[in-house]
MARFILUM-799224 format. One line per field, with one value per atom (N, C-alpha, C): residue number from 1; residue in one letter; atom name; x, y, z. Coordinates in steps of 0.001 Angstrom, whole numbers, plus 500000, padded with zeros to 6 digits. Layout:
REM MARFILUM-799224
nr = c(NUM_...);
rest = c(a_...);
atom = c(CA_...);
u = c(X_...);
v = c(Y_...);
w = c(Z_...);
END
This chain:
REM MARFILUM-799224
nr = c(1_1_1_2_2_2_3_3_3_4_4_4_5_5_5_6_6_6_7_7_7_8_8_8_9_9_9_10_10_10_11_11_11_12_12_12_13_13_13_14_14_14_15_15_15_16_16_16_17_17_17_18_18_18_19_19_19_20_20_20_21_21_21_22_22_22_23_23_23_24_24_24_25_25_25_26_26_26_27_27_27_28_28_28_29_29_29_30_30_30_31_31_31_32_32_32_33_33_33_34_34_34_35_35_35_36_36_36_37_37_37_38_38_38_39_39_39_40_40_40_41_41_41_42_42_42_43_43_43_44_44_44_45_45_45_46_46_46_47_47_47_48_48_48_49_49_49_50_50_50_51_51_51_52_52_52_53_53_53_54_54_54_55_55_55_56_56_56_57_57_57_58_58_58_59_59_59_60_60_60_61_61_61_62_62_62_63_63_63_64_64_64_65_65_65_66_66_66_67_67_67_68_68_68_69_69_69_70_70_70_71_71_71_72_72_72_73_73_73_74_74_74_75_75_75_76_76_76_77_77_77_78_78_78_79_79_79_80_80_80_81_81_81_82_82_82_83_83_83_84_84_84_85_85_85_86_86_86_87_87_87_88_88_88_89_89_89_90_90_90_91_91_91_92_92_92_93_93_93_94_94_94_95_95_95_96_96_96_97_97_97_98_98_98_99_99_99_100_100_100_101_101_101_102_102_102_103_103_103_104_104_104_105_105_105_106_106_106_107_107_107_108_108_108_109_109_109_110_110_110_111_111_111_112_112_112_113_113_113_114_114_114_115_115_115_116_116_116_117_117_117_118_118_118_119_119_119_120_120_120_121_121_121_122_122_122_123_123_123_124_124_124_125_125_125_126_126_126_127_127_127_128_128_128_129_129_129_130_130_130_131_131_131_132_132_132_133_133_133_134_134_134_135_135_135_136_136_136_137_137_137_138_138_138_139_139_139_140_140_140_141_141_141_142_142_142_143_143_143_144_144_144_145_145_145_146_146_146_147_147_147_148_148_148_149_149_149_150_150_150_151_151_151_152_152_152_153_153_153_154_154_154_155_155_155_156_156_156_157_157_157_158_158_158_159_159_159_160_160_160_161_161_161_162_162_162_163_163_163_164_164_164_165_165_165_166_166_166_167_167_167_168_168_168_169_169_169_170_170_170_171_171_171_172_172_172_173_173_173_174_174_174_175_175_175_176_176_176_177_177_177_178_178_178);
rest = c(x_x_x_x_x_x_x_x_x_x_x_x_x_x_x_x_x_x_x_x_x_x_x_x_x_x_x_x_x_x_x_x_x_x_x_x_x_x_x_x_x_x_x_x_x_x_x_x_x_x_x_x_x_x_x_x_x_x_x_x_x_x_x_x_x_x_x_x_x_x_x_x_x_x_x_x_x_x_x_x_x_x_x_x_x_x_x_x_x_x_x_x_x_x_x_x_x_x_x_x_x_x_x_x_x_x_x_x_x_x_x_x_x_x_x_x_x_x_x_x_x_x_x_x_x_x_x_x_x_x_x_x_x_x_x_x_x_x_x_x_x_x_x_x_x_x_x_x_x_x_x_x_x_x_x_x_x_x_x_x_x_x_x_x_x_x_x_x_x_x_x_x_x_x_x_x_x_x_x_x_x_x_x_x_x_x_x_x_x_x_x_x_x_x_x_x_x_x_x_x_x_x_x_x_x_x_x_x_x_x_x_x_x_x_x_x_x_x_x_x_x_x_x_x_x_x_x_x_x_x_x_x_x_x_x_x_x_x_x_x_x_x_x_x_x_x_x_x_x_x_x_x_x_x_x_x_x_x_x_x_x_x_x_x_x_x_x_x_x_x_x_x_x_x_x_x_x_x_x_x_x_x_x_x_x_x_x_x_x_x_x_x_x_x_x_x_x_x_x_x_x_x_x_x_x_x_x_x_x_x_x_x_x_x_x_x_x_x_x_x_x_x_x_x_x_x_x_x_x_x_x_x_x_x_x_x_x_x_x_x_x_x_x_x_x_x_x_x_x_x_x_x_x_x_x_x_x_x_x_x_x_x_x_x_x_x_x_x_x_x_x_x_x_x_x_x_x_x_x_x_x_x_x_x_x_x_x_x_x_x_x_x_x_x_x_x_x_x_x_x_x_x_x_x_x_x_x_x_x_x_x_x_x_x_x_x_x_x_x_x_x_x_x_x_x_x_x_x_x_x_x_x_x_x_x_x_x_x_x_x_x_x_x_x_x_x_x_x_x_x_x_x_x_x_x_x_x_x_x_x_x_x_x_x_x_x_x_x_x_x_x_x_x_x_x_x_x_x_x_x_x_x_x_x_x_x_x_x_x_x_x_x_x_x_x_x_x_x_x_x_x_x_x_x_x_x_x_x_x_x_x_x_x_x_x_x_x_x_x_x_x_x_x_x_x_x_x_x_x_x_x_x_x_x);
atom = c(N_CA_C_N_CA_C_N_CA_C_N_CA_C_N_CA_C_N_CA_C_N_CA_C_N_CA_C_N_CA_C_N_CA_C_N_CA_C_N_CA_C_N_CA_C_N_CA_C_N_CA_C_N_CA_C_N_CA_C_N_CA_C_N_CA_C_N_CA_C_N_CA_C_N_CA_C_N_CA_C_N_CA_C_N_CA_C_N_CA_C_N_CA_C_N_CA_C_N_CA_C_N_CA_C_N_CA_C_N_CA_C_N_CA_C_N_CA_C_N_CA_C_N_CA_C_N_CA_C_N_CA_C_N_CA_C_N_CA_C_N_CA_C_N_CA_C_N_CA_C_N_CA_C_N_CA_C_N_CA_C_N_CA_C_N_CA_C_N_CA_C_N_CA_C_N_CA_C_N_CA_C_N_CA_C_N_CA_C_N_CA_C_N_CA_C_N_CA_C_N_CA_C_N_CA_C_N_CA_C_N_CA_C_N_CA_C_N_CA_C_N_CA_C_N_CA_C_N_CA_C_N_CA_C_N_CA_C_N_CA_C_N_CA_C_N_CA_C_N_CA_C_N_CA_C_N_CA_C_N_CA_C_N_CA_C_N_CA_C_N_CA_C_N_CA_C_N_CA_C_N_CA_C_N_CA_C_N_CA_C_N_CA_C_N_CA_C_N_CA_C_N_CA_C_N_CA_C_N_CA_C_N_CA_C_N_CA_C_N_CA_C_N_CA_C_N_CA_C_N_CA_C_N_CA_C_N_CA_C_N_CA_C_N_CA_C_N_CA_C_N_CA_C_N_CA_C_N_CA_C_N_CA_C_N_CA_C_N_CA_C_N_CA_C_N_CA_C_N_CA_C_N_CA_C_N_CA_C_N_CA_C_N_CA_C_N_CA_C_N_CA_C_N_CA_C_N_CA_C_N_CA_C_N_CA_C_N_CA_C_N_CA_C_N_CA_C_N_CA_C_N_CA_C_N_CA_C_N_CA_C_N_CA_C_N_CA_C_N_CA_C_N_CA_C_N_CA_C_N_CA_C_N_CA_C_N_CA_C_N_CA_C_N_CA_C_N_CA_C_N_CA_C_N_CA_C_N_CA_C_N_CA_C_N_CA_C_N_CA_C_N_CA_C_N_CA_C_N_CA_C_N_CA_C_N_CA_C_N_CA_C_N_CA_C_N_CA_C_N_CA_C_N_CA_C_N_CA_C_N_CA_C_N_CA_C_N_CA_C_N_CA_C_N_CA_C_N_CA_C_N_CA_C_N_CA_C_N_CA_C_N_CA_C_N_CA_C_N_CA_C_N_CA_C_N_CA_C_N_CA_C_N_CA_C_N_CA_C_N_CA_C_N_CA_C_N_CA_C_N_CA_C_N_CA_C_N_CA_C_N_CA_C);
u = c(500786_499970_500897_500544_501434_501453_502574_502772_501729_501507_500502_499137_498712_497462_497433_498561_498524_498448_499207_499135_497758_497038_495668_494739_494899_494010_494369_495600_495886_495270_495339_494760_493301_492612_491147_490771_491556_491331_491376_492106_492254_490990_490190_488927_489122_490314_490649_491687_491507_492452_493271_494633_495449_495525_494755_494693_495412_496411_497225_496640_496716_496336_496944_496617_497197_498734_499403_500843_501223_501732_502129_501126_500033_499167_498280_498266_497446_496526_495464_494539_494099_493743_493140_491538_491104_489640_488882_487814_487095_486584_486474_486119_484863_483755_482537_482727_483489_483726_484589_485646_486446_485588_484589_483784_482953_482465_481671_482558_483801_484691_485119_485279_485773_484605_483334_482201_481448_481966_481233_480225_479007_477914_477425_478303_477930_478587_478002_478510_479860_480663_481964_482962_483262_484189_485579_486006_487303_487569_486525_486560_486591_485855_485812_487183_487766_489067_490088_490111_491060_490870_489659_489391_489933_489651_490249_491749_492363_493827_494215_493473_493853_493808_492864_492728_493524_494323_495206_494701_493528_492921_493441_493922_494558_495870_496884_498222_498527_499131_499617_501078_501380_502800_503245_504489_504958_505518_504948_505230_506724_507511_509010_509355_508627_509101_508747_507594_507335_507296_507590_507580_506345_505207_503979_503267_502338_501629_500547_500428_499454_498734_497616_496873_496873_497132_497011_496006_495162_494124_494802_494880_495607_494877_495511_494865_495394_496714_497213_498381_498325_499460_500633_501746_502892_502670_503150_502955_503974_505115_506131_506974_507728_508529_509475_509503_510318_509505_508395_507527_506865_506541_505990_504458_504053_502588_502001_500772_500107_498950_498734_497710_496691_495451_494418_494879_494734_495216_496539_497385_498687_498518_499238_499189_499605_500446_500886_500151_499061_498207_497417_497755_497154_495948_495656_494484_493209_492141_490861_490783_490091_489857_488790_488868_487902_487140_485896_485125_484395_483998_483308_481777_481019_479555_478984_478000_477308_476777_477052_476385_476952_477925_478305_478802_479296_479890_478729_477573_476448_475636_475601_474761_475456_476791_477406_478373_478772_479718_481069_481957_483195_483988_484106_485008_484423_483054_482435_482694_482428_482655_484160_485100_486544_486676_485968_486033_485445_484266_483779_484804_485579_486533_487684_488127_489157_488745_487557_487043_486891_486376_486256_487637_488560_489888_490484_490308_490853_490162_488870_488171_488669_488783_489186_490553_491440_492804_492937_491774_491740_492573_492517_493297_492284_492768_492011_492010_490927_491055_491721_492660_493393_492979_492270_491856_493048_494193_495380_495863_496015_496450_495552_494190_493268_493183_493423_493352_494477_495591_496650_496483_495366_495013_494704_494949_494848_493348_492444_490969_490376_491216_490715_491579_490891_491556_491844_492503_492922_492047_492495_491962_490492_490090_488750_487777_488300_487479_487385_488495_488432_487408_487426_486358_485020_484745_483428_483088_484038_483805_483656_484305_484004_482593_482180_480775_479736_479933_479012_479055_480302_480459_479660_479877_479188_477772_477252_475821_475169_475900_475418_475007_475655_475453_476257_476980_477822_479075_479530_480682_480404_479063_478715_478015_477878_477040_477719_477015_477555_476983_477625_477245_476667_476967_476356_476955_476190_476657_477968_478224_479379_480676_480699_481969_482477_483850_484436_484271_484456_484368_485331_484804_485612_485609_484971_484996_483719_483878_482753_482569_481463_481251_480356_480648_479906_478901_478816_477843_476492_475479_474127_473541_472753_472078_471008_470924_469836_468630);
v = c(498828_499993_501268_502250_503442_504167_504761_505492_506642_507335_508418_508015_506784_506261_506006_505569_505270_506639_507562_508998_509392_509343_509834_509097_507794_507059_507610_507860_508334_509694_510552_511904_511832_510888_510840_510366_509491_508916_510020_511045_512114_512995_512885_513683_515071_515430_516800_516619_517370_517303_518558_518397_519646_520017_520931_521331_522667_522597_523771_524374_525630_526493_527915_528777_530153_530164_529439_529393_528353_528927_528023_527967_528755_528799_527574_526826_525591_525771_524961_524997_523553_523283_521978_522135_521331_521408_520104_520280_519108_518328_516987_516102_516505_516882_517301_518537_519508_520741_520371_519545_519103_518452_517558_516898_517893_518924_519977_520660_521207_521761_521005_519765_518838_518261_518564_518112_516896_516167_515000_515505_515021_515412_514168_513366_512180_510904_509790_508542_508320_507471_506984_508092_508976_509976_509499_508448_507811_507349_506700_506193_507461_508421_509614_510296_510499_511158_510333_508943_508125_508167_508239_508439_509675_510761_512048_512038_511387_511275_510338_509335_508395_509139_509987_510703_511927_512262_513350_514649_514665_515964_516386_515401_515731_515184_515942_515404_515483_514367_514346_514672_515693_516249_516206_516593_516664_518049_518595_519935_519953_520806_520857_521175_522103_522524_521446_520735_519858_518371_518144_516812_515910_516650_515868_516011_515010_514975_516001_516675_517669_517349_517956_517836_519087_518889_520004_519656_520695_520485_520940_519968_520212_521138_522167_522998_522516_522124_521619_520629_519452_518485_518908_518450_518753_518254_519115_518755_517823_517789_516803_516550_515517_515276_516452_516794_517913_519281_519327_520590_520689_521866_521978_521692_521241_521040_522395_522678_523957_523525_524311_524060_525136_524756_525839_526724_528004_529008_529552_528883_529447_530582_531614_532781_532556_531404_531241_530072_529538_528570_529185_528863_529585_528866_527716_526960_527210_527001_527125_526044_526348_525314_524399_523135_522164_521752_521960_521542_520276_519676_518467_518603_518011_518169_517645_518313_517888_516505_515570_514287_513216_513407_512332_511068_511237_510076_509120_509777_509118_508434_509172_508841_507828_507868_507053_506106_504937_504100_504839_504471_505284_505312_504281_504390_505237_505357_506266_507677_507940_509294_509668_508742_509066_509482_508787_509137_510517_510875_512216_513283_512999_513935_514057_512972_512880_513720_513521_514143_515628_516045_517484_518082_517487_517988_518307_517230_517332_518546_518664_519771_521170_521309_522509_522945_521900_522209_522217_522051_521953_520837_519728_518516_517480_516678_515500_514447_513766_512623_511482_510919_509762_508453_507558_506291_505420_505527_504803_505222_506643_507107_506789_506963_506730_505165_504306_502888_502314_503037_502606_502811_503455_503558_502266_502180_500920_500356_501274_500806_500595_500877_500747_499577_498723_497531_497787_498830_499048_500061_500369_501474_501112_499888_499569_499789_499457_499690_501164_501966_503412_504034_503580_504073_503784_502664_502325_503248_503532_504421_505828_506348_507632_507674_506566_506655_506726_506048_506054_507487_508023_509356_510398_510377_511307_511117_509823_509598_510102_510159_510673_512168_512896_514387_515125_514406_515150_515782_515348_515863_517315_517527_518779_519740_519207_520055_521426_522456_523807_524196_525157_525694_527087_527865_529208_530165_531274_532276_533021_532914_533699_533036_531833_531177_531753_531921_532408_531317_531806_530881_529587_528503_527310_526669_527305_526827_526023_524850_523847_523854_524490_524824_523794_523647_522700_523482_524768_525520_525355_525170_525174_526539_526804_528169_528303_529353_529632_530399);
w = c(500072_499997_499980_499189_499152_500426_500756_502008_502220_501001_501089_501441_501033_501386_502897_503438_504911_505646_505191_505899_505761_504556_504424_505499_505609_506620_508035_508333_509697_509923_508846_509012_509145_508371_508524_509924_510511_511829_512937_512687_513743_513707_512648_512621_512134_511782_511205_510046_509067_507956_507890_507842_507646_506216_505786_504363_504200_503260_502951_501714_501634_500532_500723_499781_499845_500273_499430_499568_500692_501789_502932_504048_504005_505057_505141_506197_506352_507487_507458_508654_508874_510095_510393_510218_509344_508953_509479_510262_510679_509471_509685_508506_507806_508560_507975_507121_507551_506788_505501_505733_504593_503516_504021_503003_502292_502875_502159_501144_501720_500804_499496_499712_498631_497805_498216_497457_497892_498900_499431_500494_500290_501295_502131_502539_503285_502661_502964_502431_503141_502393_502954_502634_503546_503369_503071_503821_503642_502135_501643_500282_499295_499591_498745_498590_499849_499938_499235_499396_498705_497223_496820_495359_494761_495499_495053_494924_495884_495924_494675_494467_493335_491937_491807_490521_490432_491491_491380_491793_492545_492889_494289_495132_496455_496403_496935_497078_498549_499039_500366_500306_501133_501188_502609_502824_504187_504457_505635_506009_506392_505812_505978_507478_507996_509386_510518_510392_511451_510979_509732_509142_509409_509182_509390_507982_507740_506509_506426_505262_505000_503617_503439_502234_501352_500118_499221_498066_497836_496681_495395_494434_493189_492326_491755_490626_489390_489235_488039_488294_487588_487811_486982_487310_486383_484904_483987_482606_482071_482828_482399_483794_483802_484984_485299_486574_487012_486964_486357_486369_487684_488218_489470_489449_490716_490931_491214_490862_491218_492094_493236_494187_494209_494599_494842_495988_495676_496677_496360_495472_495128_494157_494384_493523_492100_491983_490571_489989_490553_489918_488809_487585_486473_485880_486273_485694_486503_485921_486623_487713_488742_489871_489347_489803_489476_490745_490795_491927_491827_492825_492787_492813_491898_492024_493273_493850_495070_494912_495878_495977_495180_494348_493471_494143_495397_496035_496656_496818_497306_496151_494899_493827_492777_492827_491780_492540_491871_492458_492471_493452_493579_492407_491644_490428_489341_489236_488292_488850_490125_490700_490397_490548_490297_488729_487875_486437_486235_486898_486841_487181_488276_488769_487695_487147_486180_484922_484453_483255_483499_484701_484991_485053_485731_485824_484459_483549_482208_481516_481519_480865_481472_482759_483405_482982_482606_482117_480630_479984_478493_477977_478625_478185_477756_476857_476419_477420_477859_478733_478061_478822_478301_479028_478381_478912_479339_478571_478968_480307_480485_481833_482901_482719_483710_484053_482942_483143_483831_484125_484951_486473_486802_488217_488856_490100_490842_490820_490832_490872_489501_488417_487066_486385_485689_485030_483531_483153_481833_481127_479897_479094_478674_478393_478000_479267_480466_481622_481790_481564_481706_480750_479570_478605_479058_479670_480119_481247_482141_483258_482757_481696_481094_480647_479986_479396_480490_481596_482747_483361_483539_484101_483221_481886_481077_481154_481119_481175_482447_483453_484848_484865_483910_483862_484794_485683_486638_486039_484896_484265_483783_483322_482739_483760_484968_485932_486180_486086_486448_487777_488380_489662_489516_490537_490641_489586_489447_488436_488913_490203_490753_490329_489784_489510_488269_488061_486982_485808_484595_483396_483702_483340_483423_484880_485712_487192_487334_487623_487867_489376_489790_491239_491957_493248_494115_494838_494861_495645_494976_495789_495257_495310_494271_494171_495127_495789_496843_496185);
END
């Protein structure tokens, strides 16, 4: 089992997640609040967080000063080896943020919800979804399975779900309109 997955389990067990954003500013966020921020509204939060990590939306990092695991919400993955990660809240994160549609973890199987997140992330970064890349993930058994998951994700409507009018162009929002 990957070390980051074990760190994530340990963090979940504490009941609070150390989420870093806005550069080096981090905060301890209670699980229920973290679930809301990350788009999960119940269900198995542990499974939801591991799925987000698996599709590259959450990165587990180590705080340099205290050598403890922290969570960063990914805005953009490196384009090539050696390129930097960009995180939500970083002033130099140039890509649109990708939000999680409300309730997908309760309404869809976890692997389909993961495909929704992958497809939304690709769209927000103006990248073509790659079934070969997605098919290499632990919970996906190859490109054919990835294409099936993409089809289910698209059929669910969650990939195209838009949020409130306050969101900037390209921002797929989790906030519900009042």
